[in-house]
N, C-alpha and C positions, 0 to 999 in steps of 0.2 A: 373704121378710123371718121376722127370729130371732123366737120366741116368747119374751114378757115377760108376765110377774106381776108386780100391783101389788100392795100389802098394805099393812097402816100397821102401825107401834110407837110404844108407849107407852114414852118415853123422859120423865127428871129434867130440867129446864128447863137448870139450869146443864152439866149432864154434854152436853148438846147444842150449848148453847152453846159449851163447850171444845171440841167437837169438830168444828163448824162453823169455828171458828179454823184446827186445825189442819192440817184439809182445805185450807181455802183458800192455810195458808201453805206447804202441799209442792205445792200449786198443780192437785187435780182440779176438775172443770169441775161437776162431781156432789158430791153426798152419794150418789144412787145408786153411782156408778162406789168411793168410797169404801169403799161399804157391800159391792160387789163384792168389792174386793180384799180385808177383813180375811173375808168369806165363803170365797175362794179359802187365802190364808194359812190358814186352819185345817185346809181340808182337805190342804193338805200336808201339813201338821205332822200332821194323822191318821194319812195314807200311813206316815211315819216309823214309826208307834208296831205299825205291820203288819211282821212278818219276810219275807214273800215279794213284796213290791212292788216293783217295779223304781225306784230313786228314783238322784238324782244330788246329787254332795256336789262342793261347793268349797273344798278346805283351801288356807290359807295359812299358810304359816312363816316368820317373821323368826330369821335365826339369824348368828350370826359364823362366817365363815368360818376365820377364824384358831383354831377350837374344834378342837383335832388329832382327826383322824379321823372329827371329827363327818358331812362330808360324805360319804363312804363308808360309813358306816353310814344314812344316811338314802337312798341310793341301793341300798344291798343288801335294805333293809327293801319297797323299791318296785319292786325286781324277785320279789321275791318275791310278788307281786300284778297281774302283768301283768294279767292276765284282769280284773282290777276297775279298775286306773289307764289310762285313758283316754288320756292327756295328762301331762305337767311343762313348766312353764316355770321355768326358773331366771334372775332379774333381780339386777345390782348395784346395792344403793342408796348404796355409797362404798367406800371403799377396805378396810372392815373386815366388812360388813353387808351379808344377799343375802337375797333376797326368792323364798321358792319356792312357786309356783302346781300343786297338782296335783287334777286334775280326775277325777273318780272315779261309775264309775256302775255298779249292782249292788242286792241288797239291803240293806235298810237295818241289818241287825247286821252285814254284812259293812263296810259301809262306815265304820262306826262304830268299830268294832277297830281297821280301820286307819288312822284317824283318830286315835285314842287313843294309838296303838303308835308312831307319828311325832312327836303333840303332846308324848307324856312323856318322849321323847328327850332324855338330857341335853345340855345347852348350847342347847336349842333358846329361846330369848328368847318368844318370842308366839306362837301359833296361832291361828286361830281355822278351824270347820267350815262352812260356811255349807251349809243343807241344802233342796234343791228337789225338784220328780218329774220325768218324764218328760213329763207335762202330757198324757195319752192321756186320763186319768180326771176332767179338768178344763176344762170350757168359757169 
């Protein structure tokens, strides 16, 4: 059986009430699981502040393929980082717009650099980097 530690927390009543409503809406079975997820989330964020930790990023880009040369520019940038970019998927959203999902694995500093380079490419309409870790240090 897994080792569990119980501890008490002092918290403002109104704040706890709001938290309880949020976790119920989210579908948590208990406060404990919600607290564990909050702690795990903070630990993942902390790993991203280190420059040597092995991290994972999921980058989503939305752009119009009608933009002249944009697809070629995005592909050229990705080819420069074959050792970091694990996979990419191209999805046609409609007759003009595309979604590119890129999975990156490596040091957080480099993943951020590559993502910023792609996100700031002229004519990329929108994008977002989701940052996580390999999970090696999180229980």
